[in-house]
mmCIF file as Biopython writes it, N, C-alpha, C and O atoms, coordinates in Angstrom:
data_model
#
loop_
_atom_site.group_PDB
_atom_site.id
_atom_site.type_symbol
_atom_site.label_atom_id
_atom_site.label_alt_id
_atom_site.label_comp_id
_atom_site.label_asym_id
_atom_site.label_entity_id
_atom_site.label_seq_id
_atom_site.pdbx_PDB_ins_code
_atom_site.Cartn_x
_atom_site.Cartn_y
_atom_site.Cartn_z
_atom_site.occupancy
_atom_site.B_iso_or_equiv
_atom_site.auth_seq_id
_atom_site.auth_asym_id
_atom_site.pdbx_PDB_model_num
ATOM 1   N N  . MET A ? 1  ? 12.866  16.862  -15.842 1.0 0.0 1  A 1 
ATOM 2   C CA . MET A ? 1  ? 13.871  16.373  -14.933 1.0 0.0 1  A 1 
ATOM 3   C C  . MET A ? 1  ? 13.240  15.795  -13.672 1.0 0.0 1  A 1 
ATOM 4   O O  . MET A ? 1  ? 13.765  14.855  -13.075 1.0 0.0 1  A 1 
ATOM 5   N N  . GLU A ? 2  ? 12.106  16.368  -13.275 1.0 0.0 2  A 1 
ATOM 6   C CA . GLU A ? 2  ? 11.431  15.877  -12.083 1.0 0.0 2  A 1 
ATOM 7   C C  . GLU A ? 2  ? 10.910  14.454  -12.289 1.0 0.0 2  A 1 
ATOM 8   O O  . GLU A ? 2  ? 10.930  13.647  -11.361 1.0 0.0 2  A 1 
ATOM 9   N N  . ALA A ? 3  ? 10.447  14.147  -13.492 1.0 0.0 3  A 1 
ATOM 10  C CA . ALA A ? 3  ? 9.959   12.803  -13.793 1.0 0.0 3  A 1 
ATOM 11  C C  . ALA A ? 3  ? 11.093  11.785  -13.699 1.0 0.0 3  A 1 
ATOM 12  O O  . ALA A ? 3  ? 10.874  10.647  -13.284 1.0 0.0 3  A 1 
ATOM 13  N N  . PHE A ? 4  ? 12.290  12.186  -14.078 1.0 0.0 4  A 1 
ATOM 14  C CA . PHE A ? 4  ? 13.439  11.290  -13.985 1.0 0.0 4  A 1 
ATOM 15  C C  . PHE A ? 4  ? 13.770  10.984  -12.532 1.0 0.0 4  A 1 
ATOM 16  O O  . PHE A ? 4  ? 14.105  9.845   -12.205 1.0 0.0 4  A 1 
ATOM 17  N N  . TYR A ? 5  ? 13.683  11.975  -11.656 1.0 0.0 5  A 1 
ATOM 18  C CA . TYR A ? 5  ? 13.943  11.752  -10.235 1.0 0.0 5  A 1 
ATOM 19  C C  . TYR A ? 5  ? 12.895  10.828  -9.621  1.0 0.0 5  A 1 
ATOM 20  O O  . TYR A ? 5  ? 13.223  9.977   -8.794  1.0 0.0 5  A 1 
ATOM 21  N N  . ILE A ? 6  ? 11.650  10.991  -10.021 1.0 0.0 6  A 1 
ATOM 22  C CA . ILE A ? 6  ? 10.593  10.104  -9.523  1.0 0.0 6  A 1 
ATOM 23  C C  . ILE A ? 6  ? 10.839  8.682   -10.008 1.0 0.0 6  A 1 
ATOM 24  O O  . ILE A ? 6  ? 10.651  7.725   -9.257  1.0 0.0 6  A 1 
ATOM 25  N N  . PHE A ? 7  ? 11.262  8.542   -11.273 1.0 0.0 7  A 1 
ATOM 26  C CA . PHE A ? 7  ? 11.611  7.220   -11.790 1.0 0.0 7  A 1 
ATOM 27  C C  . PHE A ? 7  ? 12.739  6.599   -10.988 1.0 0.0 7  A 1 
ATOM 28  O O  . PHE A ? 7  ? 12.679  5.417   -10.648 1.0 0.0 7  A 1 
ATOM 29  N N  . LEU A ? 8  ? 13.769  7.381   -10.680 1.0 0.0 8  A 1 
ATOM 30  C CA . LEU A ? 8  ? 14.895  6.856   -9.908  1.0 0.0 8  A 1 
ATOM 31  C C  . LEU A ? 8  ? 14.473  6.445   -8.505  1.0 0.0 8  A 1 
ATOM 32  O O  . LEU A ? 8  ? 14.950  5.432   -7.993  1.0 0.0 8  A 1 
ATOM 33  N N  . ILE A ? 9  ? 13.597  7.201   -7.882  1.0 0.0 9  A 1 
ATOM 34  C CA . ILE A ? 9  ? 13.131  6.853   -6.529  1.0 0.0 9  A 1 
ATOM 35  C C  . ILE A ? 9  ? 12.331  5.561   -6.567  1.0 0.0 9  A 1 
ATOM 36  O O  . ILE A ? 9  ? 12.526  4.687   -5.722  1.0 0.0 9  A 1 
ATOM 37  N N  . LYS A ? 10 ? 11.425  5.428   -7.544  1.0 0.0 10 A 1 
ATOM 38  C CA . LYS A ? 10 ? 10.634  4.201   -7.658  1.0 0.0 10 A 1 
ATOM 39  C C  . LYS A ? 10 ? 11.528  3.005   -7.960  1.0 0.0 10 A 1 
ATOM 40  O O  . LYS A ? 10 ? 11.365  1.937   -7.369  1.0 0.0 10 A 1 
ATOM 41  N N  . SER A ? 11 ? 12.459  3.182   -8.868  1.0 0.0 11 A 1 
ATOM 42  C CA . SER A ? 11 ? 13.347  2.093   -9.248  1.0 0.0 11 A 1 
ATOM 43  C C  . SER A ? 11 ? 14.245  1.685   -8.081  1.0 0.0 11 A 1 
ATOM 44  O O  . SER A ? 11 ? 14.471  0.495   -7.857  1.0 0.0 11 A 1 
ATOM 45  N N  . SER A ? 12 ? 14.749  2.649   -7.351  1.0 0.0 12 A 1 
ATOM 46  C CA . SER A ? 12 ? 15.595  2.335   -6.198  1.0 0.0 12 A 1 
ATOM 47  C C  . SER A ? 12 ? 14.810  1.609   -5.116  1.0 0.0 12 A 1 
ATOM 48  O O  . SER A ? 12 ? 15.329  0.699   -4.469  1.0 0.0 12 A 1 
ATOM 49  N N  . GLY A ? 13 ? 13.575  2.006   -4.921  1.0 0.0 13 A 1 
ATOM 50  C CA . GLY A ? 13 ? 12.734  1.322   -3.940  1.0 0.0 13 A 1 
ATOM 51  C C  . GLY A ? 13 ? 12.479  -0.128  -4.327  1.0 0.0 13 A 1 
ATOM 52  O O  . GLY A ? 13 ? 12.505  -1.014  -3.473  1.0 0.0 13 A 1 
ATOM 53  N N  . LEU A ? 14 ? 12.235  -0.372  -5.609  1.0 0.0 14 A 1 
ATOM 54  C CA . LEU A ? 14 ? 12.015  -1.742  -6.059  1.0 0.0 14 A 1 
ATOM 55  C C  . LEU A ? 14 ? 13.277  -2.581  -5.956  1.0 0.0 14 A 1 
ATOM 56  O O  . LEU A ? 14 ? 13.214  -3.756  -5.593  1.0 0.0 14 A 1 
ATOM 57  N N  . ILE A ? 15 ? 14.419  -1.994  -6.272  1.0 0.0 15 A 1 
ATOM 58  C CA . ILE A ? 15 ? 15.686  -2.729  -6.127  1.0 0.0 15 A 1 
ATOM 59  C C  . ILE A ? 15 ? 15.908  -3.082  -4.664  1.0 0.0 15 A 1 
ATOM 60  O O  . ILE A ? 15 ? 16.328  -4.196  -4.352  1.0 0.0 15 A 1 
ATOM 61  N N  . ALA A ? 16 ? 15.631  -2.143  -3.766  1.0 0.0 16 A 1 
ATOM 62  C CA . ALA A ? 16 ? 15.780  -2.424  -2.335  1.0 0.0 16 A 1 
ATOM 63  C C  . ALA A ? 16 ? 14.811  -3.512  -1.890  1.0 0.0 16 A 1 
ATOM 64  O O  . ALA A ? 16 ? 15.170  -4.364  -1.077  1.0 0.0 16 A 1 
ATOM 65  N N  . LEU A ? 17 ? 13.589  -3.495  -2.411  1.0 0.0 17 A 1 
ATOM 66  C CA . LEU A ? 17 ? 12.604  -4.511  -2.064  1.0 0.0 17 A 1 
ATOM 67  C C  . LEU A ? 17 ? 13.053  -5.896  -2.529  1.0 0.0 17 A 1 
ATOM 68  O O  . LEU A ? 17 ? 12.944  -6.865  -1.778  1.0 0.0 17 A 1 
ATOM 69  N N  . PHE A ? 18 ? 13.555  -5.998  -3.756  1.0 0.0 18 A 1 
ATOM 70  C CA . PHE A ? 18 ? 14.046  -7.281  -4.252  1.0 0.0 18 A 1 
ATOM 71  C C  . PHE A ? 18 ? 15.277  -7.738  -3.473  1.0 0.0 18 A 1 
ATOM 72  O O  . PHE A ? 18 ? 15.430  -8.929  -3.203  1.0 0.0 18 A 1 
ATOM 73  N N  . TYR A ? 19 ? 16.149  -6.807  -3.113  1.0 0.0 19 A 1 
ATOM 74  C CA . TYR A ? 19 ? 17.326  -7.195  -2.348  1.0 0.0 19 A 1 
ATOM 75  C C  . TYR A ? 19 ? 16.943  -7.693  -0.953  1.0 0.0 19 A 1 
ATOM 76  O O  . TYR A ? 19 ? 17.507  -8.671  -0.462  1.0 0.0 19 A 1 
ATOM 77  N N  . LEU A ? 20 ? 15.986  -7.017  -0.319  1.0 0.0 20 A 1 
ATOM 78  C CA . LEU A ? 20 ? 15.545  -7.485  0.993   1.0 0.0 20 A 1 
ATOM 79  C C  . LEU A ? 20 ? 14.880  -8.850  0.910   1.0 0.0 20 A 1 
ATOM 80  O O  . LEU A ? 20 ? 15.068  -9.686  1.793   1.0 0.0 20 A 1 
ATOM 81  N N  . ALA A ? 21 ? 14.101  -9.084  -0.149  1.0 0.0 21 A 1 
ATOM 82  C CA . ALA A ? 21 ? 13.500  -10.406 -0.344  1.0 0.0 21 A 1 
ATOM 83  C C  . ALA A ? 21 ? 14.587  -11.453 -0.542  1.0 0.0 21 A 1 
ATOM 84  O O  . ALA A ? 21 ? 14.492  -12.555 -0.001  1.0 0.0 21 A 1 
ATOM 85  N N  . TYR A ? 22 ? 15.614  -11.123 -1.308  1.0 0.0 22 A 1 
ATOM 86  C CA . TYR A ? 22 ? 16.732  -12.052 -1.490  1.0 0.0 22 A 1 
ATOM 87  C C  . TYR A ? 22 ? 17.458  -12.293 -0.169  1.0 0.0 22 A 1 
ATOM 88  O O  . TYR A ? 22 ? 17.782  -13.429 0.174   1.0 0.0 22 A 1 
ATOM 89  N N  . HIS A ? 23 ? 17.706  -11.227 0.555   1.0 0.0 23 A 1 
ATOM 90  C CA . HIS A ? 23 ? 18.487  -11.339 1.784   1.0 0.0 23 A 1 
ATOM 91  C C  . HIS A ? 23 ? 17.773  -12.194 2.834   1.0 0.0 23 A 1 
ATOM 92  O O  . HIS A ? 23 ? 18.410  -13.003 3.508   1.0 0.0 23 A 1 
ATOM 93  N N  . PHE A ? 24 ? 16.470  -12.022 2.976   1.0 0.0 24 A 1 
ATOM 94  C CA . PHE A ? 24 ? 15.760  -12.737 4.018   1.0 0.0 24 A 1 
ATOM 95  C C  . PHE A ? 24 ? 15.277  -14.127 3.598   1.0 0.0 24 A 1 
ATOM 96  O O  . PHE A ? 24 ? 15.068  -14.988 4.452   1.0 0.0 24 A 1 
ATOM 97  N N  . MET A ? 25 ? 15.096  -14.356 2.293   1.0 0.0 25 A 1 
ATOM 98  C CA . MET A ? 25 ? 14.538  -15.645 1.879   1.0 0.0 25 A 1 
ATOM 99  C C  . MET A ? 25 ? 15.508  -16.535 1.108   1.0 0.0 25 A 1 
ATOM 100 O O  . MET A ? 25 ? 15.447  -17.757 1.245   1.0 0.0 25 A 1 
ATOM 101 N N  . LEU A ? 26 ? 16.387  -15.969 0.313   1.0 0.0 26 A 1 
ATOM 102 C CA . LEU A ? 26 ? 17.191  -16.782 -0.596  1.0 0.0 26 A 1 
ATOM 103 C C  . LEU A ? 26 ? 18.692  -16.756 -0.310  1.0 0.0 26 A 1 
ATOM 104 O O  . LEU A ? 26 ? 19.463  -17.393 -1.029  1.0 0.0 26 A 1 
ATOM 105 N N  . ARG A ? 27 ? 19.111  -16.048 0.703   1.0 0.0 27 A 1 
ATOM 106 C CA . ARG A ? 27 ? 20.542  -15.871 0.936   1.0 0.0 27 A 1 
ATOM 107 C C  . ARG A ? 27 ? 21.251  -17.186 1.220   1.0 0.0 27 A 1 
ATOM 108 O O  . ARG A ? 27 ? 22.367  -17.391 0.743   1.0 0.0 27 A 1 
ATOM 109 N N  . LYS A ? 28 ? 20.641  -18.074 1.974   1.0 0.0 28 A 1 
ATOM 110 C CA . LYS A ? 28 ? 21.311  -19.312 2.376   1.0 0.0 28 A 1 
ATOM 111 C C  . LYS A ? 28 ? 21.027  -20.483 1.441   1.0 0.0 28 A 1 
ATOM 112 O O  . LYS A ? 28 ? 21.478  -21.600 1.693   1.0 0.0 28 A 1 
ATOM 113 N N  . GLU A ? 29 ? 20.295  -20.242 0.382   1.0 0.0 29 A 1 
ATOM 114 C CA . GLU A ? 29 ? 20.015  -21.308 -0.578  1.0 0.0 29 A 1 
ATOM 115 C C  . GLU A ? 29 ? 21.261  -21.597 -1.412  1.0 0.0 29 A 1 
ATOM 116 O O  . GLU A ? 29 ? 22.077  -20.712 -1.668  1.0 0.0 29 A 1 
ATOM 117 N N  . THR A ? 30 ? 21.386  -22.852 -1.826  1.0 0.0 30 A 1 
ATOM 118 C CA . THR A ? 30 ? 22.552  -23.229 -2.623  1.0 0.0 30 A 1 
ATOM 119 C C  . THR A ? 30 ? 22.222  -23.344 -4.110  1.0 0.0 30 A 1 
ATOM 120 O O  . THR A ? 30 ? 23.063  -23.773 -4.899  1.0 0.0 30 A 1 
ATOM 121 N N  . PHE A ? 31 ? 21.009  -22.965 -4.495  1.0 0.0 31 A 1 
ATOM 122 C CA . PHE A ? 31 ? 20.631  -22.969 -5.909  1.0 0.0 31 A 1 
ATOM 123 C C  . PHE A ? 31 ? 21.085  -21.644 -6.518  1.0 0.0 31 A 1 
ATOM 124 O O  . PHE A ? 31 ? 20.301  -20.705 -6.662  1.0 0.0 31 A 1 
ATOM 125 N N  . PHE A ? 32 ? 22.360  -21.591 -6.870  1.0 0.0 32 A 1 
ATOM 126 C CA . PHE A ? 32 ? 22.941  -20.335 -7.305  1.0 0.0 32 A 1 
ATOM 127 C C  . PHE A ? 32 ? 22.353  -19.839 -8.626  1.0 0.0 32 A 1 
ATOM 128 O O  . PHE A ? 32 ? 22.255  -18.632 -8.850  1.0 0.0 32 A 1 
ATOM 129 N N  . THR A ? 33 ? 21.969  -20.754 -9.486  1.0 0.0 33 A 1 
ATOM 130 C CA . THR A ? 33 ? 21.390  -20.348 -10.768 1.0 0.0 33 A 1 
ATOM 131 C C  . THR A ? 33 ? 20.037  -19.681 -10.556 1.0 0.0 33 A 1 
ATOM 132 O O  . THR A ? 33 ? 19.753  -18.653 -11.171 1.0 0.0 33 A 1 
ATOM 133 N N  . SER A ? 34 ? 19.202  -20.251 -9.697  1.0 0.0 34 A 1 
ATOM 134 C CA . SER A ? 34 ? 17.894  -19.637 -9.445  1.0 0.0 34 A 1 
ATOM 135 C C  . SER A ? 34 ? 18.049  -18.316 -8.693  1.0 0.0 34 A 1 
ATOM 136 O O  . SER A ? 34 ? 17.280  -17.385 -8.929  1.0 0.0 34 A 1 
ATOM 137 N N  . ASN A ? 35 ? 19.026  -18.218 -7.796  1.0 0.0 35 A 1 
ATOM 138 C CA . ASN A ? 35 ? 19.278  -16.944 -7.121  1.0 0.0 35 A 1 
ATOM 139 C C  . ASN A ? 35 ? 19.710  -15.867 -8.117  1.0 0.0 35 A 1 
ATOM 140 O O  . ASN A ? 35 ? 19.295  -14.712 -8.021  1.0 0.0 35 A 1 
ATOM 141 N N  . ARG A ? 36 ? 20.542  -16.263 -9.065  1.0 0.0 36 A 1 
ATOM 142 C CA . ARG A ? 36 ? 21.011  -15.321 -10.077 1.0 0.0 36 A 1 
ATOM 143 C C  . ARG A ? 36 ? 19.844  -14.855 -10.949 1.0 0.0 36 A 1 
ATOM 144 O O  . ARG A ? 36 ? 19.753  -13.670 -11.271 1.0 0.0 36 A 1 
ATOM 145 N N  . TRP A ? 37 ? 18.954  -15.766 -11.332 1.0 0.0 37 A 1 
ATOM 146 C CA . TRP A ? 37 ? 17.779  -15.387 -12.127 1.0 0.0 37 A 1 
ATOM 147 C C  . TRP A ? 37 ? 16.849  -14.480 -11.345 1.0 0.0 37 A 1 
ATOM 148 O O  . TRP A ? 37 ? 16.277  -13.543 -11.902 1.0 0.0 37 A 1 
ATOM 149 N N  . PHE A ? 38 ? 16.693  -14.756 -10.047 1.0 0.0 38 A 1 
ATOM 150 C CA . PHE A ? 38 ? 15.848  -13.897 -9.218  1.0 0.0 38 A 1 
ATOM 151 C C  . PHE A ? 38 ? 16.390  -12.471 -9.179  1.0 0.0 38 A 1 
ATOM 152 O O  . PHE A ? 38 ? 15.633  -11.511 -9.326  1.0 0.0 38 A 1 
ATOM 153 N N  . LEU A ? 39 ? 17.689  -12.335 -8.981  1.0 0.0 39 A 1 
ATOM 154 C CA . LEU A ? 39 ? 18.278  -11.001 -8.918  1.0 0.0 39 A 1 
ATOM 155 C C  . LEU A ? 39 ? 18.228  -10.289 -10.275 1.0 0.0 39 A 1 
ATOM 156 O O  . LEU A ? 39 ? 17.983  -9.083  -10.330 1.0 0.0 39 A 1 
ATOM 157 N N  . LEU A ? 40 ? 18.455  -11.019 -11.358 1.0 0.0 40 A 1 
ATOM 158 C CA . LEU A ? 40 ? 18.385  -10.402 -12.686 1.0 0.0 40 A 1 
ATOM 159 C C  . LEU A ? 40 ? 16.960  -9.979  -13.027 1.0 0.0 40 A 1 
ATOM 160 O O  . LEU A ? 40 ? 16.747  -8.884  -13.547 1.0 0.0 40 A 1 
ATOM 161 N N  . LEU A ? 41 ? 15.986  -10.834 -12.739 1.0 0.0 41 A 1 
ATOM 162 C CA . LEU A ? 41 ? 14.600  -10.462 -12.995 1.0 0.0 41 A 1 
ATOM 163 C C  . LEU A ? 41 ? 14.170  -9.304  -12.098 1.0 0.0 41 A 1 
ATOM 164 O O  . LEU A ? 41 ? 13.342  -8.486  -12.498 1.0 0.0 41 A 1 
ATOM 165 N N  . GLY A ? 42 ? 14.724  -9.229  -10.896 1.0 0.0 42 A 1 
ATOM 166 C CA . GLY A ? 42 ? 14.445  -8.093  -10.031 1.0 0.0 42 A 1 
ATOM 167 C C  . GLY A ? 42 ? 14.967  -6.797  -10.620 1.0 0.0 42 A 1 
ATOM 168 O O  . GLY A ? 42 ? 14.302  -5.764  -10.531 1.0 0.0 42 A 1 
ATOM 169 N N  . LEU A ? 43 ? 16.143  -6.834  -11.217 1.0 0.0 43 A 1 
ATOM 170 C CA . LEU A ? 43 ? 16.689  -5.634  -11.857 1.0 0.0 43 A 1 
ATOM 171 C C  . LEU A ? 43 ? 15.854  -5.214  -13.059 1.0 0.0 43 A 1 
ATOM 172 O O  . LEU A ? 43 ? 15.552  -4.031  -13.221 1.0 0.0 43 A 1 
ATOM 173 N N  . PHE A ? 44 ? 15.479  -6.170  -13.899 1.0 0.0 44 A 1 
ATOM 174 C CA . PHE A ? 44 ? 14.660  -5.832  -15.072 1.0 0.0 44 A 1 
ATOM 175 C C  . PHE A ? 44 ? 13.288  -5.320  -14.657 1.0 0.0 44 A 1 
ATOM 176 O O  . PHE A ? 44 ? 12.759  -4.388  -15.263 1.0 0.0 44 A 1 
ATOM 177 N N  . THR A ? 45 ? 12.714  -5.931  -13.624 1.0 0.0 45 A 1 
ATOM 178 C CA . THR A ? 45 ? 11.411  -5.486  -13.143 1.0 0.0 45 A 1 
ATOM 179 C C  . THR A ? 45 ? 11.492  -4.088  -12.559 1.0 0.0 45 A 1 
ATOM 180 O O  . THR A ? 45 ? 10.586  -3.278  -12.756 1.0 0.0 45 A 1 
ATOM 181 N N  . SER A ? 46 ? 12.568  -3.798  -11.845 1.0 0.0 46 A 1 
ATOM 182 C CA . SER A ? 46 ? 12.699  -2.473  -11.240 1.0 0.0 46 A 1 
ATOM 183 C C  . SER A ? 46 ? 12.939  -1.383  -12.281 1.0 0.0 46 A 1 
ATOM 184 O O  . SER A ? 46 ? 12.731  -0.204  -11.994 1.0 0.0 46 A 1 
ATOM 185 N N  . VAL A ? 47 ? 13.367  -1.754  -13.469 1.0 0.0 47 A 1 
ATOM 186 C CA . VAL A ? 47 ? 13.503  -0.770  -14.543 1.0 0.0 47 A 1 
ATOM 187 C C  . VAL A ? 47 ? 12.178  -0.595  -15.287 1.0 0.0 47 A 1 
ATOM 188 O O  . VAL A ? 47 ? 11.816  0.522   -15.658 1.0 0.0 47 A 1 
ATOM 189 N N  . LEU A ? 48 ? 11.464  -1.686  -15.503 1.0 0.0 48 A 1 
ATOM 190 C CA . LEU A ? 48 ? 10.249  -1.616  -16.319 1.0 0.0 48 A 1 
ATOM 191 C C  . LEU A ? 48 ? 9.002   -1.224  -15.527 1.0 0.0 48 A 1 
ATOM 192 O O  . LEU A ? 48 ? 8.140   -0.531  -16.068 1.0 0.0 48 A 1 
ATOM 193 N N  . LEU A ? 49 ? 8.877   -1.637  -14.283 1.0 0.0 49 A 1 
ATOM 194 C CA . LEU A ? 49 ? 7.652   -1.394  -13.527 1.0 0.0 49 A 1 
ATOM 195 C C  . LEU A ? 49 ? 7.375   0.084   -13.251 1.0 0.0 49 A 1 
ATOM 196 O O  . LEU A ? 49 ? 6.207   0.471   -13.274 1.0 0.0 49 A 1 
ATOM 197 N N  . PRO A ? 50 ? 8.376   0.938   -12.991 1.0 0.0 50 A 1 
ATOM 198 C CA . PRO A ? 50 ? 8.058   2.362   -12.805 1.0 0.0 50 A 1 
ATOM 199 C C  . PRO A ? 50 ? 7.539   3.050   -14.072 1.0 0.0 50 A 1 
ATOM 200 O O  . PRO A ? 50 ? 6.970   4.138   -13.989 1.0 0.0 50 A 1 
ATOM 201 N N  . LEU A ? 51 ? 7.725   2.438   -15.229 1.0 0.0 51 A 1 
ATOM 202 C CA . LEU A ? 51 ? 7.237   3.038   -16.460 1.0 0.0 51 A 1 
ATOM 203 C C  . LEU A ? 51 ? 5.748   2.790   -16.683 1.0 0.0 51 A 1 
ATOM 204 O O  . LEU A ? 51 ? 5.130   3.444   -17.524 1.0 0.0 51 A 1 
ATOM 205 N N  . VAL A ? 52 ? 5.168   1.852   -15.938 1.0 0.0 52 A 1 
ATOM 206 C CA . VAL A ? 52 ? 3.747   1.534   -16.073 1.0 0.0 52 A 1 
ATOM 207 C C  . VAL A ? 52 ? 2.944   2.551   -15.271 1.0 0.0 52 A 1 
ATOM 208 O O  . VAL A ? 52 ? 3.218   2.792   -14.096 1.0 0.0 52 A 1 
ATOM 209 N N  . VAL A ? 53 ? 1.952   3.142   -15.923 1.0 0.0 53 A 1 
ATOM 210 C CA . VAL A ? 53 ? 1.125   4.156   -15.274 1.0 0.0 53 A 1 
ATOM 211 C C  . VAL A ? 53 ? -0.325  3.696   -15.333 1.0 0.0 53 A 1 
ATOM 212 O O  . VAL A ? 53 ? -0.832  3.357   -16.402 1.0 0.0 53 A 1 
ATOM 213 N N  . PHE A ? 54 ? -0.988  3.684   -14.189 1.0 0.0 54 A 1 
ATOM 214 C CA . PHE A ? 54 ? -2.392  3.335   -14.121 1.0 0.0 54 A 1 
ATOM 215 C C  . PHE A ? 54 ? -3.198  4.616   -13.974 1.0 0.0 54 A 1 
ATOM 216 O O  . PHE A ? 54 ? -2.931  5.427   -13.087 1.0 0.0 54 A 1 
ATOM 217 N N  . THR A ? 55 ? -4.178  4.793   -14.838 1.0 0.0 55 A 1 
ATOM 218 C CA . THR A ? 55 ? -5.049  5.954   -14.730 1.0 0.0 55 A 1 
ATOM 219 C C  . THR A ? 55 ? -6.475  5.472   -14.551 1.0 0.0 55 A 1 
ATOM 220 O O  . THR A ? 55 ? -6.883  4.472   -15.143 1.0 0.0 55 A 1 
ATOM 221 N N  . LYS A ? 56 ? -7.215  6.173   -13.750 1.0 0.0 56 A 1 
ATOM 222 C CA . LYS A ? 56 ? -8.605  5.829   -13.506 1.0 0.0 56 A 1 
ATOM 223 C C  . LYS A ? 56 ? -9.441  7.072   -13.789 1.0 0.0 56 A 1 
ATOM 224 O O  . LYS A ? 56 ? -9.227  8.134   -13.204 1.0 0.0 56 A 1 
ATOM 225 N N  . ILE A ? 57 ? -10.389 6.913   -14.693 1.0 0.0 57 A 1 
ATOM 226 C CA . ILE A ? 57 ? -11.250 8.030   -15.064 1.0 0.0 57 A 1 
ATOM 227 C C  . ILE A ? 57 ? -12.548 7.901   -14.282 1.0 0.0 57 A 1 
ATOM 228 O O  . ILE A ? 57 ? -13.214 6.866   -14.329 1.0 0.0 57 A 1 
ATOM 229 N N  . ILE A ? 58 ? -12.892 8.940   -13.577 1.0 0.0 58 A 1 
ATOM 230 C CA . ILE A ? 58 ? -14.120 8.973   -12.791 1.0 0.0 58 A 1 
ATOM 231 C C  . ILE A ? 58 ? -15.042 10.012  -13.403 1.0 0.0 58 A 1 
ATOM 232 O O  . ILE A ? 58 ? -14.696 11.191  -13.476 1.0 0.0 58 A 1 
ATOM 233 N N  . TRP A ? 59 ? -16.212 9.577   -13.842 1.0 0.0 59 A 1 
ATOM 234 C CA . TRP A ? 59 ? -17.193 10.476  -14.430 1.0 0.0 59 A 1 
ATOM 235 C C  . TRP A ? 59 ? -18.133 10.939  -13.324 1.0 0.0 59 A 1 
ATOM 236 O O  . TRP A ? 59 ? -18.729 10.128  -12.615 1.0 0.0 59 A 1 
ATOM 237 N N  . VAL A ? 60 ? -18.254 12.235  -13.193 1.0 0.0 60 A 1 
ATOM 238 C CA . VAL A ? 60 ? -19.141 12.825  -12.200 1.0 0.0 60 A 1 
ATOM 239 C C  . VAL A ? 60 ? -20.292 13.486  -12.941 1.0 0.0 60 A 1 
ATOM 240 O O  . VAL A ? 60 ? -20.089 14.390  -13.752 1.0 0.0 60 A 1 
ATOM 241 N N  . GLU A ? 61 ? -21.492 13.028  -12.654 1.0 0.0 61 A 1 
ATOM 242 C CA . GLU A ? 61 ? -22.669 13.614  -13.289 1.0 0.0 61 A 1 
ATOM 243 C C  . GLU A ? 61 ? -22.953 14.970  -12.657 1.0 0.0 61 A 1 
ATOM 244 O O  . GLU A ? 61 ? -22.969 15.089  -11.432 1.0 0.0 61 A 1 
ATOM 245 N N  . PRO A ? 62 ? -23.178 15.994  -13.479 1.0 0.0 62 A 1 
ATOM 246 C CA . PRO A ? 62 ? -23.494 17.296  -12.896 1.0 0.0 62 A 1 
ATOM 247 C C  . PRO A ? 62 ? -24.885 17.263  -12.255 1.0 0.0 62 A 1 
ATOM 248 O O  . PRO A ? 62 ? -25.832 16.704  -12.809 1.0 0.0 62 A 1 
ATOM 249 N N  . THR A ? 63 ? -24.975 17.860  -11.107 1.0 0.0 63 A 1 
ATOM 250 C CA . THR A ? 63 ? -26.272 17.895  -10.438 1.0 0.0 63 A 1 
ATOM 251 C C  . THR A ? 63 ? -27.096 19.025  -11.032 1.0 0.0 63 A 1 
ATOM 252 O O  . THR A ? 63 ? -26.608 20.148  -11.160 1.0 0.0 63 A 1 
ATOM 253 N N  . PRO A ? 64 ? -28.338 18.740  -11.397 1.0 0.0 64 A 1 
ATOM 254 C CA . PRO A ? 64 ? -29.173 19.803  -11.980 1.0 0.0 64 A 1 
ATOM 255 C C  . PRO A ? 64 ? -29.574 20.814  -10.906 1.0 0.0 64 A 1 
ATOM 256 O O  . PRO A ? 64 ? -29.984 20.458  -9.801  1.0 0.0 64 A 1 
ATOM 257 N N  . ILE A ? 65 ? -29.442 22.061  -11.268 1.0 0.0 65 A 1 
ATOM 258 C CA . ILE A ? 65 ? -29.804 23.145  -10.339 1.0 0.0 65 A 1 
ATOM 259 C C  . ILE A ? 65 ? -31.116 23.743  -10.824 1.0 0.0 65 A 1 
ATOM 260 O O  . ILE A ? 65 ? -31.197 24.278  -11.929 1.0 0.0 65 A 1 
ATOM 261 N N  . ASN A ? 66 ? -32.120 23.647  -10.002 1.0 0.0 66 A 1 
ATOM 262 C CA . ASN A ? 66 ? -33.434 24.204  -10.348 1.0 0.0 66 A 1 
ATOM 263 C C  . ASN A ? 66 ? -33.559 25.586  -9.714  1.0 0.0 66 A 1 
ATOM 264 O O  . ASN A ? 66 ? -33.604 25.737  -8.493  1.0 0.0 66 A 1 
ATOM 265 N N  . TYR A ? 67 ? -33.613 26.589  -10.591 1.0 0.0 67 A 1 
ATOM 266 C CA . TYR A ? 67 ? -33.777 27.956  -10.103 1.0 0.0 67 A 1 
ATOM 267 C C  . TYR A ? 67 ? -35.263 28.295  -10.040 1.0 0.0 67 A 1 
ATOM 268 O O  . TYR A ? 67 ? -36.032 27.961  -10.941 1.0 0.0 67 A 1 
ATOM 269 N N  . ASP A ? 68 ? -35.643 28.954  -8.973  1.0 0.0 68 A 1 
ATOM 270 C CA . ASP A ? 68 ? -37.033 29.423  -8.840  1.0 0.0 68 A 1 
ATOM 271 C C  . ASP A ? 68 ? -37.059 30.874  -9.308  1.0 0.0 68 A 1 
ATOM 272 O O  . ASP A ? 68 ? -36.674 31.771  -8.558  1.0 0.0 68 A 1 
ATOM 273 N N  . TRP A ? 69 ? -37.512 31.116  -10.549 1.0 0.0 69 A 1 
ATOM 274 C CA . TRP A ? 69 ? -37.490 32.440  -11.144 1.0 0.0 69 A 1 
ATOM 275 C C  . TRP A ? 69 ? -38.728 33.272  -10.798 1.0 0.0 69 A 1 
ATOM 276 O O  . TRP A ? 69 ? -38.882 34.385  -11.303 1.0 0.0 69 A 1 
ATOM 277 N N  . SER A ? 70 ? -39.594 32.756  -9.960  1.0 0.0 70 A 1 
ATOM 278 C CA . SER A ? 70 ? -40.807 33.524  -9.650  1.0 0.0 70 A 1 
ATOM 279 C C  . SER A ? 70 ? -40.581 34.596  -8.600  1.0 0.0 70 A 1 
ATOM 280 O O  . SER A ? 70 ? -41.513 35.317  -8.243  1.0 0.0 70 A 1 
#
């Protein structure tokens, strides 16, 4: 259930980001078809992008420990 809440937070943030981009850049444009495509692609992107997970594997070499047994 926690993963679903994280998905909703990420998706809501992306929807807000696309809406703010629309509001500040495309609101007064008269190309209604392109505005509609922008908003639809924003919705699809906000659903699909939170599902992408990037993982980075870092290999750490163990440091050799030299014991003085004398």
